[in-house]
C-alpha positions as CSV (number, residue, x, y, z in Angstrom):
1,X,3.2,-53.7,-27.5
2,X,3.4,-51.6,-24.4
3,X,6.8,-51.0,-22.9
4,X,7.3,-48.4,-20.1
5,X,10.3,-47.2,-18.1
6,X,10.4,-45.9,-14.6
7,X,12.2,-42.8,-15.8
8,X,9.3,-42.0,-18.1
9,X,7.1,-40.9,-15.1
10,X,7.5,-38.5,-12.2
11,X,7.2,-39.9,-8.7
12,X,4.2,-38.8,-6.6
13,X,3.0,-39.3,-3.0
14,X,0.7,-42.3,-2.9
15,X,-2.4,-42.6,-0.8
16,X,-0.4,-44.8,1.7
17,X,2.2,-42.0,2.1
18,X,5.2,-43.4,0.2
19,X,6.8,-42.1,-3.0
20,X,5.6,-44.1,-6.0
21,X,6.0,-44.3,-9.8
22,X,3.2,-46.3,-11.6
23,X,4.5,-47.6,-14.9
24,X,1.6,-49.9,-15.9
25,X,-2.0,-49.3,-14.8
26,X,-5.2,-47.4,-15.5
27,X,-3.6,-43.9,-15.5
28,X,-0.5,-44.8,-17.5
29,X,-1.6,-47.5,-20.0
30,X,-5.4,-47.7,-19.5
31,X,-4.9,-51.3,-18.3
32,X,-7.6,-52.5,-15.8
33,X,-6.4,-56.0,-15.3
34,X,-3.0,-55.4,-13.6
35,X,-0.8,-52.5,-12.4
36,X,2.9,-52.3,-11.7
37,X,4.4,-49.5,-9.6
38,X,7.6,-48.8,-7.8
39,X,7.5,-47.5,-4.2
40,X,10.2,-46.0,-2.1
41,X,10.1,-45.7,1.7
42,X,12.8,-43.7,3.4
43,X,14.7,-45.0,6.5
44,X,12.6,-45.0,9.7
45,X,9.4,-44.4,7.8
46,X,6.4,-46.7,7.2
47,X,3.3,-46.6,5.0
48,X,-0.1,-45.7,6.4
49,X,-2.1,-48.8,7.5
50,X,-4.4,-49.5,4.6
51,X,-6.3,-52.2,2.6
52,X,-7.4,-52.6,-1.0
53,X,-10.3,-54.3,-2.8
54,X,-7.8,-56.2,-4.9
55,X,-4.8,-58.5,-4.5
56,X,-1.3,-56.9,-4.2
57,X,2.2,-58.4,-4.3
58,X,5.2,-56.6,-3.0
59,X,8.6,-57.6,-4.4
60,X,11.4,-56.2,-2.2
61,X,14.1,-54.8,-4.6
62,X,16.3,-53.0,-2.1
63,X,16.6,-52.7,1.7
64,X,14.9,-54.3,4.6
65,X,11.9,-53.7,6.8
66,X,9.0,-55.2,8.6
67,X,5.8,-56.2,6.8
68,X,2.6,-56.1,8.7
69,X,-0.4,-58.0,7.3
70,X,-3.5,-58.4,9.4
71,X,-2.2,-59.4,12.9
72,X,1.1,-60.8,11.7
73,X,4.5,-59.1,11.2
74,X,7.6,-60.4,9.7
75,X,11.1,-59.1,8.7
76,X,11.5,-58.7,5.0
77,X,14.5,-57.9,2.8
78,X,15.7,-57.8,-0.8
79,X,14.5,-60.8,-2.8
80,X,11.3,-61.4,-0.7
81,X,7.9,-61.6,-2.4
82,X,4.9,-60.9,-0.3
83,X,1.3,-61.8,-1.2
84,X,-1.3,-59.4,0.3
85,X,-4.8,-60.8,0.0
86,X,-7.6,-58.4,-0.9
87,X,-9.4,-56.6,2.0
88,X,-6.4,-57.2,4.4
89,X,-5.0,-54.4,6.4
90,X,-1.3,-54.0,5.8
91,X,1.7,-51.6,6.0
92,X,5.5,-51.9,5.6
93,X,8.1,-50.2,7.7
94,X,11.7,-49.4,6.6
95,X,14.0,-50.6,9.4
96,X,17.2,-50.1,7.4
97,X,19.6,-47.2,6.8
98,X,18.9,-47.0,3.0
99,X,15.7,-46.5,1.1
100,X,13.4,-49.5,0.9
101,X,12.4,-50.1,-2.7
102,X,9.5,-52.2,-3.6
103,X,7.8,-53.3,-6.8
104,X,4.0,-53.3,-6.2
105,X,1.8,-55.5,-8.5
106,X,-2.0,-55.2,-8.2
107,X,-4.7,-57.3,-9.8
108,X,-7.0,-56.0,-10.9
109,X,-5.2,-52.7,-11.4
110,X,-4.7,-50.3,-8.5
111,X,-7.6,-48.1,-7.8
112,X,-7.7,-45.2,-5.3
113,X,-11.4,-45.8,-5.0
114,X,-10.9,-49.4,-3.8
115,X,-8.3,-48.3,-1.2
116,X,-9.1,-47.5,2.4
117,X,-6.8,-46.0,5.0
118,X,-6.9,-46.8,8.7
119,X,-7.5,-43.6,10.6
């Protein structure tokens, strides 16, 4: 059985520019099928526009913002679940006054090598 806590790991700056803690994934549990991480975006900040070679789901745990996927944008808030198809450009912007906290689920597991940033 694998059980992990957010507090077991130190946050780091992810490739998309937000603060992140990966609790399940290739680095933390050697799991290749799925990864679970928690991201924090400060007020008035947004992630770098990026895409992955895998499916990602964002679960908004706290705050509000605007989600950009492809050519669409939509306001999001606590309780929203967002499906991000593989190979789709996306970013999220914090439009609130508190930190935007997101659970990020990737399948297969997150890979820096399968992530591209828009320059």
